[in-house]
Each structure stands twice: as C-alpha cells, then as structure tokens.
C-alpha positions in Angstrom: 7.5 25.9 -44.3 9.6 22.8 -45.1 7.4 19.7 -45.3 8.5 16.5 -43.5 8.5 13.1 -45.2 5.5 12.1 -43.1 3.5 15.2 -44.3 4.5 14.5 -47.8 3.4 10.9 -47.6 0.0 11.8 -46.1 -0.6 14.6 -48.5 0.3 12.4 -51.4 -2.1 9.7 -50.3 -4.9 12.2 -50.1 -4.3 14.2 -53.2 -3.6 11.2 -55.4 -6.9 9.7 -54.5 -9.3 9.7 -57.5 -12.5 7.8 -58.4 -11.1 5.1 -60.7 -13.6 3.7 -63.1 -11.5 0.9 -64.7 -9.3 -1.7 -63.0 -6.8 -4.4 -63.8 -7.7 -8.0 -62.9 -4.7 -8.1 -60.6 -5.8 -9.7 -57.3 -5.7 -7.9 -54.0 -4.6 -10.0 -51.1 -7.1 -10.6 -48.3 -4.5 -9.5 -45.7 -4.1 -6.2 -47.5 -7.8 -5.5 -47.5 -7.9 -6.4 -43.8 -5.0 -4.0 -43.1 -6.8 -1.2 -44.9 -9.9 -1.7 -42.9 -8.0 -1.9 -39.7 -6.3 1.4 -40.4 -9.6 3.0 -41.5 -11.3 1.9 -38.3 -9.2 4.6 -36.4 -11.7 7.1 -37.9 -13.3 9.2 -35.1 -16.9 8.5 -34.2 -19.2 10.1 -31.6 -18.6 8.5 -28.2 -16.7 5.8 -30.1 -19.9 4.2 -31.6 -18.0 3.0 -34.7 -21.2 2.7 -36.8 -19.5 1.0 -39.8 -19.9 -2.5 -41.1 -18.2 -3.8 -44.2 -18.9 -6.8 -46.6 -15.9 -7.7 -48.7 -16.8 -9.4 -51.9 -14.4 -11.3 -54.2 -14.6 -14.2 -56.6 -17.9 -15.9 -57.1 -19.6 -13.9 -54.3 -18.8 -10.7 -56.1 -19.7 -12.0 -59.5 -23.1 -13.3 -58.3 -24.1 -10.0 -56.8 -22.9 -8.0 -59.8 -24.8 -10.2 -62.2 -28.1 -10.0 -60.3 -27.9 -6.2 -60.0 -26.9 -5.8 -63.6 -30.0 -7.9 -64.6 -32.3 -5.7 -62.6 -30.7 -2.5 -63.9 -31.1 -3.4 -67.6 -34.6 -4.7 -67.3 -36.9 -1.6 -67.3 -39.7 -3.4 -65.5 -37.3 -4.6 -62.7 -35.5 -1.3 -62.6 -38.7 0.5 -61.7 -39.2 -1.7 -58.7 -36.0 -0.6 -57.1 -35.7 2.8 -55.3 -33.0 4.4 -53.2 -33.7 4.0 -49.5 -32.3 7.4 -48.6 -31.7 10.6 -50.6 -28.0 10.9 -51.4 -28.5 14.0 -53.6 -30.6 17.1 -53.0 -34.2 16.8 -54.1 -33.9 20.3 -55.6 -30.7 21.3 -57.4 -29.3 24.8 -57.6 -26.1 26.5 -58.6 -23.2 25.9 -58.0 -23.9 22.2 -57.2 -25.8 21.3 -60.3 -23.1 23.0 -62.4 -20.4 20.9 -60.9 -22.4 17.8 -61.2 -23.0 18.4 -64.9 -19.4 19.3 -65.6 -18.0 16.1 -64.1 -20.5 14.0 -66.0 -19.9 15.6 -69.3 -16.2 15.6 -68.8 -16.3 11.8 -68.2 -18.6 11.2 -71.2 -16.4 13.3 -73.4 -13.4 11.2 -72.6 -15.4 8.1 -73.5 -16.7 9.6 -76.7 -20.3 9.6 -75.5 -22.5 12.4 -76.8 -25.7 13.7 -75.2 -27.9 11.7 -77.6 -26.1 8.4 -76.9 -28.5 7.3 -74.2 -27.6 3.6 -74.7 -23.9 4.3 -74.3 -24.4 6.3 -71.1 -26.6 3.6 -69.7 -23.9 1.0 -70.4 -21.3 3.2 -68.7 -23.6 3.5 -65.7 -24.0 -0.2 -65.6 -20.3 -0.6 -65.1 -20.9 0.7 -61.5 -22.7 -2.6 -60.8 -19.6 -4.6 -61.7 -17.4 -2.4 -59.4 -15.8 -1.2 -62.7 -14.1 -4.7 -62.9 -12.2 -4.2 -59.7 -11.4 -7.6 -58.1 -12.7 -6.4 -54.7 -16.1 -5.0 -54.1 -17.0 -3.4 -50.7 -20.5 -2.9 -49.5 -20.9 -0.7 -46.4 -23.9 -0.8 -44.1 -25.1 1.0 -41.0 -27.6 0.2 -38.3 -30.9 1.8 -38.9 -31.1 3.3 -35.4 -28.1 5.5 -36.1 -28.8 9.2 -36.9 -27.2 11.9 -38.9 -24.1 12.2 -36.7 -23.2 8.6 -37.3 -23.4 9.2 -41.0 -20.9 12.0 -40.6 -18.7 9.6 -38.8 -19.2 7.1 -41.6 -17.9 9.5 -44.1 -14.6 9.8 -42.2 -14.3 6.0 -42.2 -14.9 5.8 -45.9 -12.2 8.5 -46.6 -9.8 6.5 -44.4 -10.4 3.4 -46.5 -9.6 5.3 -49.7 -6.5 7.0 -48.3 -5.2 3.8 -46.7 -5.7 2.1 -50.1 -3.7 4.8 -51.8 -0.9 4.4 -49.3 -0.6 0.8 -50.5 -0.6 1.7 -54.2 -4.3 0.7 -54.6 -7.2 2.7 -56.0 -10.9 3.0 -55.2 -14.2 4.4 -56.3 -16.9 5.1 -53.8 -20.3 4.2 -55.4 -23.7 5.5 -54.3 -25.2 3.8 -57.3 -25.6 0.6 -55.4 -28.2 2.2 -53.0 -30.9 1.8 -55.6 -30.6 -1.9 -55.4 -30.4 -2.3 -51.6 -33.1 -5.0 -51.6 -31.1 -7.2 -53.9 -27.9 -6.6 -51.8 -29.8 -7.4 -48.6 -31.0 -10.6 -50.0 -27.7 -11.7 -51.6 -25.6 -10.8 -48.5 -28.3 -12.0 -46.0 -28.3 -8.7 -44.3 -30.2 -8.5 -41.0 -33.3 -6.3 -41.1 -31.6 -3.6 -39.0 -28.8 -3.0 -41.5 -29.1 -0.3 -44.2 -26.9 -0.1 -47.3 -24.8 3.1 -47.2 -22.8 2.6 -50.5 -20.4 0.4 -52.3 -16.8 0.8 -53.3 -14.5 -0.6 -55.9 -11.0 -1.6 -54.7 -8.0 -2.7 -56.9 -5.3 -1.6 -59.2 -6.2 1.1 -61.7 -5.8 0.2 -65.4 -3.5 2.9 -66.8 -4.5 2.2 -70.4 -8.1 3.2 -69.9 -9.0 6.8 -70.9 -11.6 7.3 -68.1 -8.8 7.0 -65.6 -7.3 10.2 -66.9 -10.2 12.3 -65.5 -9.1 14.6 -62.7 -12.0 16.6 -61.2 -11.6 20.2 -60.3 -11.6 21.6 -56.8 -12.5 25.1 -55.6 -9.7 27.2 -54.2 -9.6 27.5 -50.4 -10.6 31.2 -50.7 -13.9 30.2 -52.2 -15.1 28.1 -49.3 -13.1 29.1 -46.2 -13.6 32.2 -44.1 -10.6 33.1 -41.9 -11.8 35.3 -38.9 -9.1 37.0 -36.9 -9.0 39.5 -34.0 
C-alpha cells in the first residue's frame, strides 16, 4: 500500500515521539503551547466530558515549583512525608512488565555512566524530573476527583495528543509521573481547588541533541506478540 503524505506526517509525529530527558533553553512561544493544547483537546472522552485541566508553567512560576519540590525530594525527612495519591504502577510486579521496567532503567543509567552502586548519581538523575529536565515549559495535569476510571482512559488519549501535536511542531516532551509524589506541594503552589487531583507532569521544549540520554530509544514488542487477529 502506498502511503499518503498525510499518513506519513501522522506516522512520523507518533513514531518520532520519545521521552526526552534534556532540553535546550530555547523558549517556546505561548501561542504554540496554546495551539498544541487546542489540537489535543480533540481527544475523545465519554459523553464529551473532557476531564482534563492543564497548568502551564514558565519563568519564575516554573522555577519556584521546581525549587520547592527539589528541596522536599532531597531532604529525607521531608521526602518521607510525601506519598503518591494514586498507584501508577502495579503493587505487585511480574514478568514481562518488571523485565521491561528494569531494562529501560539500566539502559538509561548505562548511557549516563551510572552503575548499580552509584545511588547518589541515580538520585541526582531522578531529581532532574522535578526541574522538567530543564525544559522551558512545564505542564501539570489535573482531574476532578469525582471522575472514575473511564475518564482516566480518556485523559491518556489527551496526553498522547499533546505529545504528538508537539512533535508535529518540532518540539519534544517527557510525560512525568514522578510529580505525583509531591501533589501536596503542587496543590499549594498552584492554588489547586480541593476537588482537583494531580495526574502527572510533562516537560515541553526543544531536545538538546548533545546530551547522551536523548539517544535512548526504547524497544517495542512486535504486533504479533500483543495482537490477536480473529477471522471467520
């Protein structure tokens, strides 16, 4: 089948999306962020509930939140006081999921020259999450607490739309569940109403091509391993 230019463009935006963990300081125009969010808002949602809400952080607002979370993360006593509000990962791991998780972690650390015994180096790398990996734009996503599992499925489609729309504009992203541990700090700093729950964060900007961590390309299973085609 001959692909059309439209198919090629869409496929390229999807397949070139990667979790970028180092950014250039190049600013991203407010109108570009707004355009990305407008496109992303076309994501489907059950009965058009549109459960997403986004806080766009740049400049001093971004820096203040990053500094406060970084402080809490690095202080053991403060760190212990902050827990995730929802379970992102399974409470009990099994193969093949734990194997994939370990592989991507050690592949990243290997690129950065971090060995298993370098706990301090790994902690420092994790702390970069809380600075949006130096991206000039940080996004915090929230959802109303009354929404149930179906709305979280809808939210995932919205998040994917954000990342794909960013790629279509030559920008990069990294979705970040790491922020959920510090939801109370985020709620305080962003003055979130009580009904809003932090879903995740996301870095948005221009990838730094000189950084080794940005060469990481994670593996994907072949279609034959996860799809079952049933025919008459």
